C-alpha positions in Angstrom: 185.9 77.7 61.1 182.6 76.6 59.5 179.2 77.9 60.3 176.4 75.7 59.2 173.1 77.5 58.6 171.1 79.4 56.1 172.4 82.7 54.7 169.1 84.6 55.2 168.7 83.5 58.9 169.1 86.5 61.2 170.8 84.4 63.9 173.3 83.0 61.4 174.1 86.4 60.0 174.6 87.8 63.5 177.0 84.9 64.3 178.9 85.4 61.1 179.3 89.1 61.7 180.5 88.7 65.3 182.9 85.9 64.4 184.3 87.9 61.5 184.7 91.0 63.7 186.7 88.8 66.1 189.0 87.9 63.3 188.0 84.3 63.0 187.2 84.3 59.3 184.1 82.0 59.4 183.0 80.1 56.3 179.2 79.8 55.8 177.9 76.4 54.7 174.4 77.2 53.5 172.5 74.0 54.2 169.7 75.0 51.9 171.9 75.8 48.9 174.3 72.9 49.5 172.4 70.1 51.3 174.4 68.2 53.8 174.9 64.4 53.6 173.0 62.3 56.1 176.3 61.5 57.8 176.8 65.1 58.6 173.4 65.4 60.2 174.1 62.2 62.1 177.3 63.7 63.4 175.5 66.8 64.6 172.7 64.7 66.1 175.2 62.6 68.0 176.6 65.8 69.5 173.4 67.8 70.2 170.6 65.2 70.3 167.0 66.5 70.0 168.2 70.0 70.6 169.3 70.0 66.9 165.7 70.0 65.8 164.0 73.4 65.9 160.6 72.4 67.1 159.4 76.1 67.0 159.9 76.3 63.2 157.2 76.7 60.6 158.5 73.5 59.0 158.1 71.5 62.2 154.5 72.8 62.7 153.7 71.7 59.1 154.8 68.0 59.7 152.4 65.2 60.5 152.7 63.4 63.8 154.0 60.4 61.9 156.8 62.4 60.3 157.7 64.0 63.7 158.0 60.5 65.3 160.3 59.3 62.5 164.1 59.1 62.4 165.4 62.6 63.2 168.4 62.3 61.0 166.3 61.4 58.0 163.9 64.1 58.9 166.7 66.7 58.9 168.0 65.3 55.6 164.6 65.8 54.0 163.9 69.2 55.7 167.3 70.9 56.4 165.5 74.0 57.6 164.4 72.0 60.7 168.0 72.3 62.0 168.5 74.8 64.8 171.0 77.3 63.6 173.9 77.9 63.5 176.1 74.9 64.1 179.6 76.4 64.5 182.6 74.1 64.2 186.3 74.6 64.5 189.2 72.6 66.0 187.1 69.6 66.7 184.6 71.6 68.8 181.0 72.4 68.0 178.3 74.7 69.4 174.6 75.0 68.5 172.8 78.3 68.3 174.2 81.7 69.0 173.6 82.2 72.7 175.9 83.3 75.6 177.4 79.8 75.8 178.3 79.7 72.1 179.6 83.3 72.2 181.8 82.4 75.2 183.2 79.4 73.3 184.2 81.4 70.2 184.7 85.1 71.1 
């Protein structure tokens, strides 16, 4: 099981803690420390669409309108912190965020 996110994100830490407690041994892929390839962001975007981009983030608010209207996958590659977190992946399944739906899928 892989958890894609940022190690100092509260939501990612909460997900890792709950997944570990459930005995699932999650592996954190820190997208800031180890940037993902554009193909990975493309794969996530094909699954989650625009929901993958966190439009409430400080990074999003700092972008120009031109940047916001650009290719979302390239935008994520340039600014990985724009990705809503975490993306949890295991056994060919993926979830986005750590809400009741994601918890129901994994716990």
